[in-house]
C-alpha positions in Angstrom: -10.7 -21.8 -32.5 -11.9 -18.4 -33.8 -14.5 -16.3 -32.0 -18.1 -17.4 -32.5 -20.1 -15.4 -34.9 -22.3 -14.0 -32.2 -19.2 -12.4 -30.7 -17.9 -11.1 -34.0 -21.3 -9.6 -34.8 -20.7 -7.1 -32.0 -18.0 -5.4 -34.2 -18.7 -3.6 -37.4 -16.1 -4.7 -39.9 -12.5 -5.8 -40.4 -11.1 -2.3 -40.5 -11.1 0.9 -38.4 -14.5 2.6 -38.3 -15.1 6.2 -37.2 -18.8 6.9 -36.7 -20.5 9.4 -34.5 -19.4 7.7 -31.2 -18.0 4.3 -31.8 -14.6 2.9 -32.8 -14.5 -0.8 -33.6 -11.6 -2.9 -34.7 -11.3 -6.6 -35.7 -7.9 -8.3 -36.4 -7.0 -11.8 -37.4 -3.8 -13.3 -36.3 -3.1 -16.8 -37.5 -6.1 -18.8 -36.0 -7.2 -16.2 -33.5 -9.4 -13.1 -33.6 -8.7 -9.8 -31.7 -11.6 -7.5 -31.3 -11.5 -4.0 -29.6 -14.6 -1.8 -29.2 -15.3 1.6 -27.7 -17.9 1.1 -25.1 -18.4 1.3 -21.3 -17.7 -1.9 -19.4 -21.2 -2.7 -18.4 -22.8 -2.1 -21.8 -20.0 -4.1 -23.5 -20.4 -7.1 -21.1 -24.2 -7.0 -21.5 -23.7 -7.4 -25.2 -21.7 -10.6 -25.0 -23.4 -14.0 -25.1 -23.7 -16.0 -21.9 -20.8 -18.4 -21.2 -18.7 -17.0 -24.1 -15.5 -16.1 -22.3 -12.8 -18.4 -20.8 -10.7 -15.8 -18.9 -11.2 -12.2 -17.8 -8.1 -10.1 -17.1 -8.7 -6.5 -16.2 -7.4 -3.3 -14.5 -10.4 -1.2 -13.8 -10.1 2.6 -13.7 -11.3 2.9 -10.2 -12.5 6.3 -9.0 -11.4 5.7 -5.4 -7.7 6.4 -6.3 -7.2 8.0 -9.6 -3.7 9.5 -9.3 -2.6 8.8 -12.9 -2.7 11.6 -15.5 -3.5 11.5 -19.1 -0.5 13.8 -19.6 2.5 14.8 -17.6 4.3 11.5 -16.8 2.8 11.2 -13.3 2.7 14.8 -12.2 -0.6 15.7 -10.5 -1.8 18.7 -12.4 -5.1 19.9 -13.8 -8.6 20.1 -12.3 -10.0 16.8 -11.0 -13.5 18.1 -11.4 -12.9 18.1 -15.2 -12.2 14.3 -15.3 -13.3 12.6 -18.5 -13.8 15.9 -20.4 -12.1 16.7 -23.7 -10.0 19.4 -22.0 -9.4 17.6 -18.7 -6.2 15.8 -17.8 -7.8 13.2 -15.5 -9.2 10.0 -16.9 -12.9 9.2 -16.9 -13.2 6.5 -14.2 -15.4 3.6 -13.3 -17.5 5.0 -10.4 -16.7 2.2 -7.9 -19.7 2.3 -5.5 -21.0 -1.0 -4.4 -24.1 -0.9 -6.7 -21.9 -0.4 -9.8 -19.4 -3.0 -8.8 -22.0 -5.6 -8.1 -23.4 -4.9 -11.6 -20.0 -5.2 -13.1 -19.2 -8.5 -11.4 -22.7 -9.9 -12.2 -22.0 -9.3 -15.9 -18.5 -10.8 -15.6 -20.1 -13.9 -14.0 -22.7 -14.2 -16.7 -20.2 -14.2 -19.7 -17.5 -16.3 -18.0 -17.8 -20.0 -18.8 -18.8 -22.1 -15.8 -16.5 -25.0 -16.6 -13.4 -23.0 -17.5 -13.8 -19.5 -16.2 -10.9 -17.8 -14.5 -10.9 -14.1 -13.6 -8.1 -11.7 -12.6 -9.0 -8.3 -11.3 -6.4 -5.7 -10.4 -6.7 -3.5 -7.4 -4.8 -0.7 -5.7 -4.6 -0.8 -1.9 -7.7 1.5 -1.5 -10.0 -0.3 -3.9 -8.9 -3.7 -2.5 -10.2 -2.7 1.0 -13.5 -1.3 -0.3 -14.3 -3.6 -3.2 -12.2 -6.7 -2.8 -14.7 -8.4 -0.4 -17.5 -8.0 -2.9 -15.7 -10.3 -5.4 -16.3 -13.2 -3.0 -20.1 -12.7 -3.4 -19.8 -13.5 -7.1 -16.7 -15.7 -7.5 -14.7 -18.4 -5.8 -11.6 -16.4 -4.8 -8.4 -18.6 -4.9 -5.5 -16.2 -4.4 -4.4 -12.7 -3.7 -1.4 -11.9 -5.9 1.0 -9.0 -5.4 2.6 -7.2 -8.3 5.9 -5.8 -7.1 6.8 -2.9 -9.4 10.4 -3.1 -8.3 10.8 0.7 -8.3 9.0 3.1 -5.9 6.0 5.2 -7.0 4.4 8.2 -5.2 2.6 8.1 -1.9 1.1 10.3 0.8 2.9 8.5 3.6 4.7 5.3 2.6 5.7 5.3 -1.0 3.8 2.7 -3.1 5.7 -0.1 -4.8 2.9 -2.7 -5.4 -0.6 -3.4 -6.5 -2.8 -6.4 -6.0 -4.6 -9.0 -8.3 -7.5 -11.1 -7.1 -7.6 -14.5 -8.8 -10.8 -16.4 -8.8 -12.9 -19.0 -10.7 -16.5 -19.1 -11.7 -17.3 -21.9 -9.4 -15.1 -24.5 -11.1 -11.9 -26.3 -9.9 -9.9 -26.0 -13.1 -6.2 -25.7 -12.2 -3.6 -23.2 -13.4 -0.8 -24.5 -15.7 1.7 -25.0 -12.9 1.3 -25.0 -9.2 4.9 -23.8 -8.7 4.1 -20.2 -9.8 4.7 -17.6 -7.0 2.1 -15.2 -5.7 4.5 -12.2 -5.9 5.3 -11.1 -9.5 8.2 -8.7 -10.0 7.9 -6.6 -13.1 9.1 -3.1 -13.5 6.5 -0.4 -14.0 6.4 1.4 -17.4 8.0 4.8 -17.3 7.1 7.6 -19.7 4.4 5.5 -21.2 2.3 6.9 -24.1 -0.8 5.9 -22.1 -0.5 6.9 -18.5 -1.9 3.7 -16.9 -0.1 1.3 -19.2 0.8 -2.0 -17.4 3.7 -4.3 -18.4 2.6 -6.9 -20.9 4.4 -9.5 -18.7 1.8 -8.9 -16.0 -1.1 -10.0 -18.3 1.1 -12.7 -19.9 1.5 -14.3 -16.5 -2.3 -14.3 -15.9 -3.1 -15.7 -19.3 -0.3 -18.2 -19.5 -1.2 -19.6 -16.1 -4.9 -20.0 -17.0 -5.2 -20.3 -20.8 -5.3 -23.2 -23.2 -4.8 -22.6 -26.9 -7.9 -21.1 -28.6 -9.4 -19.8 -25.3 -11.1 -16.4 -25.4 -9.8 -13.7 -23.1 -11.8 -10.6 -22.3 -10.7 -7.2 -20.9 -13.5 -4.6 -20.4 -10.9 -1.9 -19.4 -8.4 -2.5 -22.3 -6.5 0.8 -21.8 -3.2 0.7 -23.7 -3.8 -2.9 -24.9 -1.2 -4.8 -22.9 -3.8 -7.5 -22.2 -4.5 -7.8 -26.0 -0.8 -8.3 -26.8 -0.5 -10.9 -24.0 -3.5 -12.8 -25.4 -1.9 -12.8 -28.9 1.4 -14.2 -27.4 -0.6 -17.0 -25.8 -2.6 -17.9 -28.9 -5.9 -16.7 -27.5 -8.8 -14.8 -29.0 -9.4 -11.4 -27.4 -12.4 -9.2 -26.7 -11.8 -5.8 -25.2 -13.4 -2.4 -24.7 -12.7 1.0 -23.2 -14.9 4.0 -22.8 -12.0 6.2 -24.0 -11.6 6.8 -27.7 -7.9 7.6 -27.1 -7.4 4.2 -25.4 -9.1 2.5 -28.3 -6.9 4.2 -30.9 -3.7 3.5 -29.0 -4.5 -0.1 -28.2 -5.8 -0.9 -31.7 -2.7 0.6 -33.4 -0.5 -1.3 -31.0 -2.2 -4.6 -31.9 -2.0 -3.8 -35.6 1.7 -3.0 -35.3 2.4 -6.2 -33.3 0.6 -8.5 -35.7 2.6 -7.0 -38.6 6.0 -6.8 -37.0 6.0 -9.1 -33.9 7.4 -6.1 -32.0 5.6 -4.0 -29.3 5.7 -0.3 -30.2 4.6 0.7 -26.6 6.9 -1.5 -24.6 10.3 -1.8 -26.3 12.1 -3.3 -23.3 11.2 -6.2 -21.1 9.7 -5.3 -17.7 11.2 -8.5 -16.1 14.0 -8.3 -13.6 17.3 -9.5 -15.0 18.4 -12.8 -13.7 15.0 -13.9 -12.3 13.4 -17.1 -13.4 10.9 -16.7 -16.3 7.6 -18.4 -15.4 5.2 -16.5 -17.6 5.8 -17.9 -21.1 
């Protein structure tokens, strides 16, 4: 079913708007709505109605380990103290202290439906150690999933090849689609991406495919490049997303617009899956 009118009222119109500080988009794809808004995660979640979202999938821009650049294909250059500024190369981050994270999770818990709510939160190894335990204070944690990026990344000692995803429910016992799904997901990282923290669409497809029913509403309060929005469309779900970055909103909204029109992904032209491995995410 389409988004409820209280959700759609948060967005300004059915076309791109450029006002003093807000960029809002609404798209219609068949029977689903895709809404993307420039806002910070807390403000955005506070604006959503109670029990209005079925699934949350998100990759927060943690401040504990920001090693991705806005420019430079992974090279660490620029002044970190200028993060989030117009001239800075570092992303503006979610300040991941305990107070902020409790507030973030409280709002996720409020908007996530009690009877259907599933949540997937991505972590790097540092944020998992510091913030992962806090998730248990708000949600019923079911699994810790490992994303194997297949190829090595950078590292101070051992080179990184993985990230983590905590899967939890909002106190319900609703099952995923198939209990044979593994807890290690092998998808290649995106090289030379237009948006530096772009994740493979297959990563979000797996989350949504496992937990969604047709017409469900998916929310991502750190939408970034829009991979989660594309995955929601592929699964026949409504989508609500935000990002504090105007650049992220422009990139993700144009990506969604292009996908709806052509059924092709302009930011991920090749599959991230490993050749010969069983497909379980669609």
